[in-house]
N, C-alpha and C positions, 0 to 999 in steps of 0.2 A: 536470578538466574538472566542473563541475556538473551534475547529471542529475536531471530530476524524471521520475519514472514515474507517470503516471495509469491506473488500472484498478479498475473496479468491484469485481473480487474481487481480493484479494491474501493476506491474512494469514489465517489460521485457516479457510481454506476449502481443500476437496480437489478443486476442479476444475482442469480442465487450465490455463486462465486464471489462475488463481491460483498453479498450480505454475511456469508459464513466467515469472511476474512476479517471482516469489521467484528464481529461478533466474538471469533476467536482471539482477536488482539485484545478487544474489551474485558474477557474474562482473564486472560492471562494477565494485563495489566491490574485488574482489581485481587488479583492473588500473588501481586508484590513484584512480579517481573518487569525487568525493563523491556518493552515491546517496540521494534521498529519495522515498518512494513516497507517494501519495495514494490512498485506497481505500475502499470503503462500510464501515460497521460497525452493529452494532448500539447501540453508544455512541460518544459524539464522542471523541475524545483522539488522544494520541501514544504511541509504544511502540518502544524500540530493537529490532530484530528481526534477527538473524544480522549485527550490524554498521550497519545501515543505518536511518533514521528512516522509522518508518511512521505516517502522521497519517490519521487515519480519520475519516471525517465522518458522522455518523449520518443513517440515512435508515431510511423504516417498509418494512414487506414488500412496497410497492408499488413501491419503488423512490424516493420521492418524500423529497426532502430534507427534514428536520425540525430545529428550532431555528434557531440565527442561525451566521454566519459568524464 
């Protein structure tokens, strides 16, 4: 099954939300699912983290979206 997880915090953040997002993504990946995570970041881009694709959307410090999709 293809699964998309959307979370403001996911990669390179130490909040419980980020930790739970990473744990959920990893557990679903271990079960054989295709997992992608969309999260906020200082810069826009994509990175493979722990076997799943993490897509960062650039936001400023107030949480507003910057740039274009």
